[in-house]
C-alpha positions, 0 to 999 in steps of 0.5 A, spaced: 470 143 710 472 146 716 470 143 723 467 149 726 465 153 720 458 154 722 458 160 718 461 161 710 468 164 709 470 169 704 465 168 699 468 167 692 462 168 688 457 174 689 451 169 688 453 162 686 449 158 681 445 153 685 444 147 680 441 145 673 434 144 673 432 137 676 440 136 677 438 134 684 444 138 687 441 144 690 434 140 693 430 136 688 423 134 689 423 128 693 422 121 690 415 118 690 413 114 697 408 114 702 407 122 704 406 120 712 411 115 712 410 107 713 404 105 717 404 100 723 402 094 718 406 097 712 413 094 710 418 100 712 422 099 706 420 101 700 420 095 694 420 101 689 422 108 689 421 112 683 427 116 680 426 124 679 427 127 672 428 120 669 424 113 668 430 109 671 428 107 679 432 110 684 431 104 688 429 097 687 429 092 694 427 085 696 430 082 690 433 075 690 434 074 682 440 069 680 446 073 677 451 067 676 458 068 674 465 070 677 466 077 675 461 081 679 461 087 674 459 082 668 454 079 672 451 086 675 451 088 667 447 082 665 442 083 670 440 090 668 440 088 661 436 082 662 431 087 666 431 093 662 424 094 662 424 094 670 430 099 670 430 103 663 438 103 663 442 102 657 448 098 659 452 101 653 452 107 657 455 104 663 462 104 665 464 100 671 466 105 677 469 100 682 466 094 686 465 095 694 467 088 697 464 088 704 467 084 710 461 079 709 462 077 702 457 082 699 459 086 693 456 093 691 458 094 683 458 101 682 457 104 675 458 111 672 453 113 667 456 116 660 453 120 655 456 119 648 462 117 652 462 123 657 461 122 664 454 124 667 455 128 673 453 125 679 450 119 675 452 112 679 447 106 678 449 100 683 447 093 684 448 089 690 450 082 689 450 076 695 453 069 694 458 066 690 459 063 683 453 059 680 449 061 687 450 069 686 444 073 686 442 080 686 439 083 692 437 090 690 439 096 685 438 103 684 441 110 684 442 116 679 441 114 672 438 119 667 434 117 661 432 122 655 439 125 655 440 129 648 446 134 650 451 135 645 457 131 646 462 136 642 465 142 645 464 148 641 467 153 645 475 153 645 478 151 651 482 157 653 475 161 653 472 156 658 478 156 662 477 164 663 470 163 664 471 159 670 476 163 673 472 169 671 466 166 675 470 168 682 467 175 682 472 177 688 478 181 685 482 179 690 481 171 690 481 172 682 488 175 682 493 169 680 487 164 680 489 158 676 484 153 673 485 145 673 481 142 667 478 135 669 475 135 662 468 134 659 462 132 663 454 132 662 450 136 667 444 132 668 437 134 668 432 134 662 436 133 656 442 135 660 448 140 659 455 139 656 460 142 661 467 143 662 469 141 669 475 146 672 477 146 680 479 154 681 484 155 686 488 162 688 495 164 691 492 168 696 492 164 703 487 170 706 482 168 701 484 161 698 486 157 704 484 150 705 478 151 699 477 151 692 471 153 687 468 147 683 466 150 676 462 147 670 462 152 664 457 150 659 462 148 653 456 149 648 455 156 649 460 159 654 457 160 660 458 158 668 453 153 669 454 150 676 459 153 681 460 151 688 466 151 694 469 145 696 474 144 702 478 138 699 479 139 692 484 133 690 481 128 686 482 121 688 487 120 683 492 124 686 497 120 690 497 120 697 502 124 701 508 120 701 508 120 709 510 113 710 516 114 705 521 113 711 517 107 713 522 102 710 528 105 714 524 105 721 523 099 726 516 098 730 517 101 737 513 103 743 514 110 747 511 115 752 508 122 750 504 127 754 497 129 751 495 136 751 493 136 758 500 133 760 498 126 761 503 120 759 500 116 753 503 110 750 504 111 743 506 106 737 513 109 734 518 108 729 526 107 731 530 110 726 537 107 724 541 113 728 537 111 734 532 116 735 524 116 734 519 119 730 511 119 731 510 113 726 505 107 727 507 101 723 503 096 727 497 097 723 496 096 715 495 103 714 501 107 717 500 113 721 504 118 721 504 125 725 508 131 723 509 138 728 508 144 723 511 148 729 507 154 728 508 154 720 503 157 715 497 152 713 499 154 706 506 151 707 502 144 707 497 145 701 497 139 697 503 136 699 508 136 705 514 141 705 521 138 703 524 139 710 518 136 714 519 131 718 515 127 723 515 129 730 521 126 733 524 125 740 531 122 742 529 117 746 522 113 747 520 118 752 517 124 747 518 131 750 513 136 753 512 139 746 509 133 743 503 134 747 502 142 747 503 142 740 497 137 739 501 131 736 500 126 741 493 127 741 493 127 733 497 120 733 492 117 738 486 119 734 488 117 727 489 110 730 483 110 733 479 112 727 483 107 723 481 101 728 474 103 729 473 103 721 477 096 721 475 092 727 467 095 727 466 096 720 471 091 716 474 097 712 481 098 711 482 105 712 480 111 710 481 109 702 479 102 704 486 100 701 490 101 708 492 107 705 497 111 710 494 116 715 497 123 715 496 128 720 499 135 721 499 139 727 500 146 730 499 150 723 498 157 724 494 162 719 498 169 717 502 168 724 495 167 728 492 161 731 488 157 727 482 155 731 480 149 726 481 142 723 480 139 716 481 133 712 484 136 705 483 130 701 490 127 703 491 128 710 489 132 717 491 139 718 490 141 725 490 148 728 495 149 734 490 152 739 489 159 742 487 163 748 480 160 747 481 153 744 486 147 745 490 144 739 484 142 735 487 135 735 485 134 742 478 132 740 477 125 737 470 126 735 473 132 730 478 128 728 473 122 726 468 127 723 474 130 718 477 123 716 470 121 715 469 126 709 475 122 706 471 115 707 465 119 704 469 121 698 472 114 697 465 111 697 458 115 696 462 121 693 457 126 695 457 133 692 458 138 697 452 142 695 445 143 698 442 136 701 447 132 698 453 136 702 449 136 708 448 129 708 456 129 707 456 133 714 451 129 717 455 122 716 461 125 718 457 128 724 455 121 726 461 117 725 466 122 728 461 122 735 461 114 734 468 114 734 469 118 740 464 115 744 466 108 742 473 108 743 473 112 750 467 108 752 462 113 753 455 110 754 449 113 749 446 115 756 451 120 758 449 127 757 455 129 753 454 123 748 451 127 743 456 133 743 461 134 738 467 138 739 466 139 747 473 138 749 476 144 745 475 150 749 480 151 755 474 154 759 467 153 760 462 147 760 462 142 755 455 144 753 457 151 751 464 149 748 460 144 743 460 146 736 454 141 735 450 136 738 446 131 735 440 131 740 438 138 738 431 135 735 431 139 729 427 137 723 425 139 716 419 142 717 421 146 723 428 148 722 431 147 715 434 153 713 433 155 706 440 157 704 441 158 697 448 156 694 451 162 695 450 161 703 454 155 706 454 151 699 446 151 700 446 150 708 451 144 708 453 145 715 447 149 717 442 143 716 447 137 717 444 135 724 437 134 721 440 128 718 445 126 723 440 127 729 436 122 726 442 117 725 444 118 732 437 117 735 437 110 731 444 109 735 441 111 741 435 106 740 438 100 737 444 097 739 450 102 737 454 096 733 448 095 729 447 102 728 454 103 726 454 097 721 447 100 718 449 107 717 456 105 714 452 100 709 448 105 707 454 110 706 458 104 702 453 101 698 447 105 697 448 112 697 450 116 690 453 123 689 446 127 688 442 124 694 438 128 698 435 127 705 429 122 703 434 118 699 438 117 705 432 115 709 431 110 703 438 108 703 438 106 711 432 102 710 434 098 704 441 097 708 437 095 714 433 090 710 440 087 707 443 086 714 437 082 717 433 087 721 426 085 723 420 089 722 420 092 729 427 094 728 426 097 721 420 101 724 424 104 729 429 106 724 423 109 720 420 112 726 427 116 727 427 119 720 419 121 721 421 124 728 426 129 724 421 130 718 425 126 713 420 123 709 417 124 702 414 131 701 417 134 707 418 141 703 411 142 702 410 141 710 414 148 711 409 153 712 410 159 707 405 165 706 407 166 699 404 163 692 409 159 688 409 161 680 414 156 678 418 151 683 425 149 683 429 154 679 436 152 677 439 159 680 438 164 685 443 169 681 438 171 675 433 177 677 426 175 674 421 181 672 414 182 672 409 187 670 401 188 669 400 181 672 405 177 667 412 174 669 418 172 666 424 168 669 430 164 666 432 157 669 435 151 666 430 148 662 428 141 659 429 143 652 434 140 647 440 143 650 438 143 657 441 151 657 438 157 660 431 158 657 426 164 658 419 162 661 413 166 662 406 166 665 401 170 668 401 171 676 394 169 677 394 164 671 394 156 672 396 154 666 403 151 665 409 157 664 410 158 656 417 157 654 419 164 650 426 163 648 428 158 642 431 152 643 437 154 639 443 151 643 444 158 646 443 160 653 438 165 654 437 169 660 437 176 664 429 177 662 425 183 663 418 185 661 413 190 660 407 186 661 406 185 653 413 184 651 419 180 653 426 181 652 432 178 654 440 176 652 442 170 648 449 168 649 453 163 645 455 161 638 451 164 632 449 162 625 456 164 623 459 160 628 462 166 632 461 167 639 457 173 642 451 175 645 444 178 642 438 181 645 432 178 643 424 180 644 418 176 643 410 178 645 408 174 651 402 172 647 406 169 642 409 170 636 416 170 632 422 172 636 425 178 634 433 180 634 434 187 637 442 187 637 447 182 636 454 183 638 460 179 636 465 178 642 460 183 646 458 182 653 451 185 653 446 186 659 441 189 663 436 188 658 429 193 659 423 194 655 417 199 655 412 199 650 416 200 643 423 202 647 428 197 648 434 198 652 441 195 654 448 196 656 453 195 651 461 195 652 465 200 648 471 195 647 476 201 645 475 204 652 473 198 656 467 202 659 460 200 658 454 205 656 446 204 655 444 203 648 436 204 646 432 201 640 426 205 639 420 202 635 424 196 632 430 201 629 437 198 630 440 200 637 444 206 638 449 207 643 447 213 648 454 217 648 457 218 655 462 223 657 469 220 656 471 216 662 464 215 664 460 208 665 453 206 666 450 201 670 443 199 673 438 201 668 431 202 669 426 204 663 419 207 663 415 211 659 420 214 655 425 215 660 431 211 661 435 211 668 442 209 670 447 209 675 453 213 672 460 213 675 467 216 673 473 217 676 476 224 679 483 223 681 483 217 686 475 218 687 470 214 684 464 219 683 457 216 682 450 219 680 443 216 679 441 219 672 435 220 668 435 221 660 429 223 656 429 219 650 424 224 646 429 230 648 435 225 647 439 228 653 440 227 661 434 231 664 436 229 672 443 227 675 444 227 682 452 227 684 454 223 690 461 224 690 464 222 697 467 215 694 474 214 695 478 208 696 473 204 700 471 209 705 465 212 701 458 210 698 456 205 693 450 207 689 445 203 686 438 200 684 436 206 680 428 205 679 423 209 676 416 209 679 411 214 681 414 220 677 420 219 681 427 217 681 429 212 686 436 209 688 440 206 694 446 209 698 450 204 702 456 207 705 462 202 705 463 203 712 459 197 715 457 200 721 453 205 717 446 203 714 443 204 707 439 210 705 433 210 700 433 216 696 428 219 691 429 225 686 425 229 682 425 227 674 427 234 673 433 234 678 430 239 682 431 236 689 432 230 693 428 227 699 430 221 703 424 216 703 428 211 708 433 214 712 439 210 714 437 207 721 437 200 724 436 193 721 428 193 721 425 190 727 431 190 731 430 197 735 435 203 735 442 202 737 442 195 733 446 193 727 445 198 721 440 196 716 444 194 709 440 194 703 441 189 697 436 191 692 430 195 691 424 195 687 418 200 686 411 200 683 406 207 683 404 205 690 410 201 694 417 200 695 420 194 696 427 192 698 431 186 700 435 187 706 442 184 706 444 178 710 446 178 717 453 177 719 452 171 723 455 169 730 454 162 733 451 159 726 447 162 721 440 162 722 434 163 718 433 170 721 440 171 718 438 170 711 436 176 707 428 178 708 424 183 704 421 189 707 415 194 704 413 201 705 409 206 701 412 210 696 411 216 700 415 214 705 413 210 712 415 205 717 417 198 713 413 192 714 415 185 712 413 183 705 413 176 707 414 171 713 417 166 709 423 164 714 428 162 708 432 167 704 428 172 699 432 174 693 431 179 687 424 182 689 420 185 683 414 190 683 408 189 679 402 193 680 400 196 687 403 192 693 404 186 689 411 183 689 414 177 685 421 174 688 426 168 689 425 164 695 429 159 698 425 157 704 423 150 702 430 148 701 430 150 693 429 156 689 422 158 687 419 164 684 413 166 688 408 172 689 405 176 695 399 181 693 401 185 699 406 186 705 405 181 711 406 186 716 409 184 723 412 176 723 
């Protein structure tokens, strides 16, 4: 990750798929435990923490059970088998994933769960052993083990199809062009019955989009659908050989020298002497060789994955290194890498970033497109530092930044936290904590110093440390008051935005307890207790369990618990975030599929708990209390894109049919129950935008001959018939109501793209209204979308490509006789004249009201909840918009029911919930 990335970079996915239901990578329900935290008399360390979506416990502590033997893995496996009634773990599904040996002799045996021999994504179960030989015993155990997995283990979609789908998940054409997908094989995504997927890492060749990042994409191998996708900053698997920075080390002899730091002050450096009598920044005094390269302003992408063939460590003819060694940042990088190694080895007993004395390599003074790169990151193998600019010093000057970034490497070699949602925020929080601890410890800064809590405060050339700091760990943020409800498409679900909630709690522990004890406590939790899919509450329990194993007394453990309490990190914290909407269905697996509602009945698609764990369609009553009913069959296909008219649900199914051929099928079923009916099946066709109104069902169907898509209509159960469009025309954004079908039609006229909201009469079989917007050309025109039929009018949104201009909501008569501006272009709602223009991301309407989703703000200084999309409502006849809901997090895909009632997807509670409000909240 980039250290200063408080706002997301170029988005590779329009909206990323957050997770599989119950997977836990977005924000899963907290595990069982006391809602208010431990009382004064209660044991702060829970003896048993139940798992989520599994019969296996998340954590069992307070054990002292014999597990004799000289092989820790065999002893741990025998213990789990002997207590199968406690753990509900099938040891035949466990593969040894390594043994972590602590400095005090403790061993943590890591097992990876396999389903039919296939790894289960993020599923690790840990057993902690103390003692030796015949006196060896189990102290605690736990992690993520998913019971009840029944997903298929045989791939049914060809490899090349899955690869194309993985690359196709990158929606930005510039990013997708030239992209390649590295195949990591099959995995099972947990949650319910599980989901067989193929894992790819997608990277491209365009440095403007892909520099220092990649996309992890998991494609359902049974139905051919992207199941999970998220951005990563360090896409290199652990099996990739480390950078051969120390290849020249055998020819070097240890030496010492002097080099100026960034500020020109002389510093003693450990260096290496070459046979020709010259010297390089290669420190041979530690088991882990520390090497520093000066890129001398070369492009950052030249150092992607490896080092250029002509790259050499920073050099000097004598032991007195030149001034450029300081101005480039090389001296500081060299000293900081050694300080990070010394902290982990001397204070925590860890032999380097990988725990095996692997080389530590740094590259300083890189640029991006010839411009200064104000950033630093760990690329999975080495440190990369920008060379600074007029505003910033070389990024290697900040020891806490260096420690933060290299700690990401430690996390990768221990807990392997998934870089998404709460688990990704934990990754960032641990990097925050240790980066800060490394600096204050090595520089002798007391915890009482006002600057002790700052991160990156040394980077700026001007200004105070407080204004320069990228983060501060004493910001007192808590879950209930400050959690930013970002979906996966924003900062990977808030990995940076929410990190200081946890790192602040850890810093408070360090400030309150002895710092050395706190560092050992947090490190033990990371190295011995955390697993890839853990959330904030899991982190609390892991730290407390580590405290018990370290021998903290009850008062100290209560201090630790109190720090987490103060930051709202306790079971059920999501329920303490105030919302003014009513949930209809909690914890959906994605925020990328629009729900629908009509006549008080809703439908939505989410990854269900059926036979294959694929996307399924569910429905329920807005005012009902009954459990949602599954509408789609459990046939191994993915069912999504649902719509309803309040009586019938329709949707699209994707996957192999009964004949084995891959394709898509439009299905329909009465909401009251009854058989599922096939409306249309297209082999190797991609169908979408399904709509229903009474006996009419419409959808978009591609024309393979022209590559264009157009509407098709099925009336009264008859086979679907395409609606002919003029040559070269295409349709999108269907709306269907009372015998009228609307869409946005587009076509090329020379270099211009012409768009036109269009109304088609099913009875007359012809277009009855079309409003042409013909000023679109080469990125300087207008985007037209969100066509809707409501109140006897056609509605649509016009948004200029020029971001300095705002969106307009327009209303046209159904006979084409005229247009009015329902909401003229203006400033962002509530921001006042002259402010940021209003940009609309989606529109819905009933016979009384229009509700729109404003696009998220382009945040400066870090994304806040106020920057995330919000919903606004105004009368169908026009007027001043009011906030639909005061929920503070992201609000997506509104759909209107009767009157002013609106259903939408809401991320406020740190997960994606389907919610409803009866009327606008007004002013928030």
